[in-house]
C-alpha positions as CSV (number, residue, x, y, z in Angstrom):
1,X,-64.1,83.6,72.1
2,X,-65.8,86.4,70.1
3,X,-68.2,88.6,71.9
4,X,-69.4,92.1,72.2
5,X,-66.8,94.8,72.4
6,X,-67.3,98.2,74.0
7,X,-64.6,100.7,74.8
8,X,-61.2,101.7,73.4
9,X,-60.5,100.0,70.1
10,X,-57.5,100.3,67.7
11,X,-58.2,100.1,64.0
12,X,-55.4,99.0,61.6
13,X,-56.1,100.9,58.4
14,X,-55.0,100.6,54.8
15,X,-55.7,103.3,52.3
16,X,-54.8,104.8,48.9
17,X,-54.1,108.4,49.7
18,X,-54.3,109.7,46.1
19,X,-57.8,111.1,46.4
20,X,-57.3,112.6,49.9
21,X,-55.7,115.7,51.4
22,X,-53.9,113.6,53.9
23,X,-55.1,111.9,57.1
24,X,-55.8,115.0,59.3
25,X,-59.3,116.7,59.3
26,X,-59.5,119.8,57.1
27,X,-62.4,122.2,56.7
28,X,-62.3,122.5,52.9
29,X,-60.9,119.2,51.8
30,X,-61.7,115.5,52.0
31,X,-59.4,113.5,54.3
32,X,-59.0,109.9,55.5
33,X,-59.9,110.8,59.1
34,X,-63.2,112.4,57.9
35,X,-64.1,109.3,56.0
36,X,-63.5,107.0,58.9
37,X,-65.4,109.3,61.3
38,X,-68.3,109.4,58.8
39,X,-68.3,105.6,58.5
40,X,-68.4,105.3,62.4
41,X,-71.3,107.7,62.6
42,X,-73.2,105.8,60.0
43,X,-72.6,102.6,61.8
44,X,-73.3,103.7,65.3
45,X,-75.8,106.6,64.7
46,X,-73.7,109.0,66.8
47,X,-70.6,111.1,66.3
48,X,-67.4,109.1,67.0
49,X,-64.0,110.8,67.3
50,X,-61.1,109.0,65.5
51,X,-57.5,109.8,66.3
52,X,-54.7,108.5,64.0
53,X,-51.1,107.7,64.9
54,X,-49.6,109.5,61.8
55,X,-50.7,112.6,60.0
56,X,-49.8,111.3,56.5
57,X,-49.6,114.1,53.9
58,X,-51.8,114.5,50.9
59,X,-51.2,111.7,48.4
60,X,-49.4,109.5,50.8
61,X,-50.6,105.9,51.2
62,X,-50.7,103.6,54.2
63,X,-50.7,99.9,54.8
64,X,-50.6,100.1,58.6
65,X,-52.1,103.3,59.9
66,X,-53.4,103.0,63.5
67,X,-56.4,104.9,64.7
68,X,-58.2,104.8,68.1
69,X,-61.9,105.0,68.7
70,X,-64.2,104.6,71.7
71,X,-67.1,102.4,70.7
72,X,-70.4,104.1,71.9
73,X,-72.2,100.7,72.3
74,X,-71.4,97.0,72.3
75,X,-70.7,95.5,68.9
76,X,-69.9,92.0,67.8
77,X,-66.1,91.7,67.7
78,X,-65.7,89.6,64.6
79,X,-68.0,91.9,62.5
80,X,-66.5,95.3,63.2
81,X,-64.0,95.5,60.3
82,X,-66.6,94.4,57.7
83,X,-69.2,96.7,59.2
84,X,-67.0,99.8,59.0
85,X,-65.7,98.8,55.5
86,X,-69.3,98.7,54.3
87,X,-69.6,102.4,55.0
88,X,-66.1,103.3,53.8
89,X,-65.0,104.1,50.2
90,X,-63.2,101.3,48.4
91,X,-59.8,103.1,48.8
92,X,-60.0,102.9,52.6
93,X,-60.1,99.6,54.4
94,X,-60.1,98.5,58.0
95,X,-57.7,95.5,58.0
96,X,-58.2,94.4,61.6
97,X,-59.1,95.7,65.0
98,X,-57.7,95.3,68.6
99,X,-59.2,95.9,72.0
100,X,-56.7,98.2,73.8
101,X,-56.5,99.7,77.3
102,X,-58.7,102.6,78.1
103,X,-55.8,105.0,78.2
104,X,-54.4,103.9,74.8
105,X,-53.2,106.9,72.7
106,X,-52.0,106.0,69.2
107,X,-49.6,108.9,69.1
108,X,-47.9,109.0,72.5
109,X,-47.8,105.2,72.8
110,X,-46.1,104.7,69.5
111,X,-42.4,103.6,69.7
112,X,-41.6,104.1,66.1
113,X,-42.8,104.0,62.5
114,X,-41.8,102.1,59.3
115,X,-42.0,103.9,56.0
116,X,-41.2,102.6,52.5
117,X,-40.6,104.8,49.5
118,X,-40.9,103.3,46.0
119,X,-39.0,104.5,43.0
120,X,-39.7,103.1,39.6
121,X,-36.5,103.1,37.4
122,X,-37.0,102.6,33.7
123,X,-36.7,104.8,30.7
124,X,-40.5,104.7,30.1
125,X,-43.0,105.4,32.9
126,X,-45.6,102.9,34.1
127,X,-49.0,102.7,32.5
128,X,-50.4,101.0,35.6
129,X,-49.4,101.9,39.1
130,X,-47.8,105.3,38.4
131,X,-49.6,106.9,41.4
132,X,-47.7,104.5,43.8
133,X,-44.1,105.4,42.9
134,X,-41.7,108.1,41.7
135,X,-40.6,107.5,38.1
136,X,-37.0,108.2,37.5
137,X,-35.8,107.3,34.0
138,X,-32.0,107.6,34.8
139,X,-29.9,105.0,36.5
140,X,-29.4,105.5,40.2
141,X,-26.2,104.5,42.0
142,X,-27.6,102.5,44.9
143,X,-24.2,101.9,46.4
144,X,-23.6,105.6,46.7
145,X,-27.2,106.1,48.1
146,X,-26.6,103.4,50.8
147,X,-23.3,105.0,51.7
148,X,-24.9,108.4,52.1
149,X,-27.8,107.0,54.1
150,X,-25.5,105.7,56.9
151,X,-24.7,109.3,57.9
152,X,-28.3,109.7,58.9
153,X,-28.4,106.7,61.3
154,X,-28.6,107.4,65.0
155,X,-29.9,110.4,66.9
156,X,-29.5,113.8,65.2
157,X,-31.1,117.1,64.8
158,X,-32.9,116.6,61.5
159,X,-33.9,120.3,60.9
160,X,-32.4,120.1,57.4
161,X,-35.1,117.6,56.5
162,X,-38.2,119.4,57.9
163,X,-40.4,121.3,55.5
164,X,-41.5,124.9,56.3
165,X,-44.8,125.3,58.0
166,X,-44.3,123.0,61.0
167,X,-44.7,124.2,64.5
168,X,-42.4,121.5,66.0
169,X,-39.7,122.9,68.2
170,X,-37.7,119.8,69.0
171,X,-36.3,118.5,65.7
172,X,-34.1,115.7,67.2
173,X,-35.1,112.3,66.0
174,X,-33.6,108.8,65.9
175,X,-33.3,106.8,62.7
176,X,-32.7,103.1,63.4
177,X,-32.6,101.9,59.8
178,X,-32.3,103.8,56.5
179,X,-31.4,101.8,53.4
180,X,-32.2,101.1,49.7
181,X,-32.8,97.8,48.0
182,X,-33.8,96.8,44.5
183,X,-36.7,94.6,43.3
184,X,-36.7,94.4,39.6
185,X,-37.4,98.0,38.3
186,X,-38.3,99.1,41.8
187,X,-36.0,100.7,44.2
188,X,-37.4,100.5,47.8
189,X,-36.1,102.9,50.4
190,X,-36.9,101.9,53.9
191,X,-36.9,104.3,56.8
192,X,-37.5,103.2,60.4
193,X,-37.3,105.7,63.3
194,X,-38.9,106.8,66.5
195,X,-40.7,109.6,64.8
196,X,-40.6,111.9,61.8
197,X,-40.7,115.6,61.1
198,X,-43.0,117.2,58.5
199,X,-42.0,115.8,55.1
200,X,-38.8,114.3,56.6
201,X,-38.9,111.0,54.8
202,X,-39.7,112.6,51.5
203,X,-36.8,115.1,51.9
204,X,-34.4,112.3,52.9
205,X,-35.4,110.4,49.8
206,X,-35.1,113.4,47.6
207,X,-31.6,114.0,48.9
208,X,-30.6,110.4,48.4
209,X,-31.8,110.6,44.8
210,X,-29.5,113.6,44.3
211,X,-26.6,111.3,45.5
212,X,-27.8,108.5,43.3
213,X,-27.8,110.8,40.2
214,X,-24.2,111.9,41.0
215,X,-25.2,115.4,41.9
216,X,-24.0,115.1,45.5
217,X,-21.1,113.0,46.8
218,X,-22.2,110.4,49.5
219,X,-20.2,112.0,52.3
220,X,-22.0,115.3,51.7
221,X,-24.9,113.8,53.6
222,X,-23.0,114.3,56.9
223,X,-22.6,118.0,56.4
224,X,-26.3,118.3,55.3
225,X,-27.4,116.7,58.6
226,X,-25.0,119.0,60.6
227,X,-26.3,122.1,58.8
228,X,-29.7,121.9,60.4
229,X,-31.0,124.2,57.6
230,X,-33.6,123.1,55.1
231,X,-31.9,124.6,52.0
232,X,-28.9,122.4,52.6
233,X,-30.8,119.2,51.7
234,X,-32.2,118.0,48.4
235,X,-35.7,118.4,47.0
236,X,-38.8,116.8,48.5
237,X,-39.7,113.5,46.8
238,X,-43.3,113.3,45.4
239,X,-45.9,112.1,47.9
240,X,-47.2,109.3,45.7
241,X,-44.2,107.0,46.4
242,X,-44.5,107.0,50.2
243,X,-46.2,104.3,52.2
244,X,-46.7,104.2,56.0
245,X,-46.1,100.5,56.5
246,X,-46.5,100.1,60.2
247,X,-46.7,101.9,63.5
248,X,-44.6,100.2,66.2
249,X,-45.8,99.9,69.8
250,X,-44.3,98.4,73.0
251,X,-45.9,96.2,73.9
252,X,-47.0,95.3,70.4
253,X,-50.7,95.6,69.6
254,X,-50.5,91.8,68.9
255,X,-50.3,91.4,72.7
256,X,-53.8,92.7,73.1
257,X,-56.9,90.7,72.3
258,X,-57.3,90.4,68.5
259,X,-60.8,90.8,67.4
């Protein structure tokens, strides 16, 4: 039964990242985190800290970002998403909210993340929706791309797929799924893993596209992974085609009380 909520709350967020310099707070740029914190302050009248599960890059979109907040006062459970959305710009929406344990941390409690990357393959680019995909006019060999992607599955040092500028020391990650599929003119590349390095998914995609264009043989991916050296991999795919689909938790957030 709906009632008043106070305490640790998880927000499930959807946003169009085109207008923002990523999720993470920045001094001289507008970010999704800043917009959500601003909406919380307008709603509750006090500063509210918001912590996100993933630091999506500038221009990257999300359908399932998870953010944690501590509500400063009781609030009707069923009204919280709509109340926050009233104060948010149209390109950021709170989809739903969950009451979570007091020690819930959206980063350290995450068991994995699901990303999709969208490539639009047609001679002519899209007139509508171009900011949500990477337009590639040439035919891509999907069989070769899927063959190459198998060399990335499992636990590896993915240093070859980390962009410069990261302070991360441990570059070992585990990829559970990495594959391509076609839906009309769209090629969708799905990447599911326990965590990702800075620009890792976009560099993986950029390297797969090199394979799909015939510039690299599929088995070259094995030596690229082994090299642990960024110049060994392909280019970084544009941010606009990348979507954070879901953050995975054990137990699932669905096991907590849905508001």
